[in-house]
C-alpha positions as CSV (number, residue, x, y, z in Angstrom):
1,M,0.0,0.0,0.0
2,A,2.8,2.5,0.9
3,S,4.6,1.8,-2.4
4,F,1.4,2.6,-4.3
5,K,1.0,5.9,-2.4
6,T,4.7,6.6,-3.2
7,A,4.2,6.0,-6.9
8,L,1.1,8.2,-6.9
9,V,2.9,11.1,-5.1
10,I,5.9,10.9,-7.4
11,A,3.7,10.8,-10.5
12,A,1.8,13.9,-9.3
13,G,5.1,15.7,-8.8
14,I,6.3,14.8,-12.2
15,A,3.0,16.0,-13.8
16,T,3.5,19.3,-12.0
17,L,7.0,19.6,-13.3
18,A,5.9,18.8,-16.8
19,S,3.4,21.6,-16.8
20,A,5.8,24.1,-15.2
21,S,8.4,23.4,-17.9
22,T,6.2,24.8,-20.7
23,A,6.1,28.2,-19.0
24,N,9.9,28.2,-18.5
25,A,10.5,27.3,-22.1
26,R,9.2,30.8,-23.1
27,G,12.3,32.5,-21.6
28,G,12.1,32.6,-17.8
29,G,14.7,31.0,-15.6
30,K,14.1,27.5,-14.2
31,D,12.9,27.1,-10.7
32,V,14.3,24.6,-8.3
33,F,11.7,22.3,-6.7
34,V,12.3,20.6,-3.3
35,Q,9.7,18.3,-1.8
36,D,9.9,16.1,1.3
37,Y,7.9,12.8,1.7
38,Q,7.7,10.9,5.0
39,F,7.9,7.1,5.2
40,A,8.3,4.4,7.8
41,K,11.1,2.7,5.8
42,P,13.7,3.9,3.3
43,M,12.2,4.5,-0.2
44,H,13.9,5.0,-3.6
45,G,13.1,7.7,-6.0
46,Y,13.7,7.9,-9.8
47,S,16.8,10.0,-10.6
48,G,16.9,11.4,-14.1
49,R,15.2,13.7,-16.5
50,S,11.5,14.6,-16.3
51,G,10.8,16.9,-19.2
52,S,13.4,19.7,-19.1
53,Y,14.1,19.1,-15.4
54,Y,16.6,16.8,-13.8
55,C,15.3,15.2,-10.5
56,D,17.4,13.5,-7.8
57,Y,16.5,12.1,-4.4
58,Q,18.1,11.8,-1.0
59,R,17.1,9.3,1.7
60,L,17.4,10.9,5.1
61,P,16.9,9.1,8.4
62,N,14.6,10.8,11.0
63,R,16.3,10.2,14.4
64,K,14.9,10.4,17.9
65,C,17.7,11.0,20.5
66,T,17.6,10.6,24.3
67,I,20.2,11.3,27.0
68,N,21.1,8.2,29.0
69,A,21.6,8.2,32.8
70,N,25.4,8.3,32.4
71,G,25.1,11.5,30.2
72,T,25.7,9.9,26.8
73,E,23.3,10.4,23.9
74,S,21.5,7.5,22.3
75,C,19.7,7.8,19.0
76,R,17.4,5.5,17.0
77,I,15.8,5.9,13.5
78,V,12.1,6.4,13.8
79,G,11.3,7.1,10.1
80,W,12.7,8.2,6.8
81,T,12.4,11.3,4.6
82,L,12.7,11.1,0.8
83,R,13.7,14.5,-0.4
84,E,13.0,15.2,-4.1
85,M,15.1,17.9,-5.8
86,C,14.4,19.0,-9.3
87,Q,16.1,21.8,-11.4
């Protein structure tokens, strides 16, 4: 179910970029798009061209940290962020 939602969100992002590229073809500078998606496990994104844009993805862990009784910090991964960057 999560992978279907992921594909749907990425497809919607690509459709948005495709419509934005028509306006930029008339002479304006290209915008840079950055979008974050939250998941319970690490996900992959498609890196490559989408119209006149090049999109790349980063998988970033979401950590929750606590201080132990002896004063040291202990962290664990509680989720993942998939960051989409297109330019």
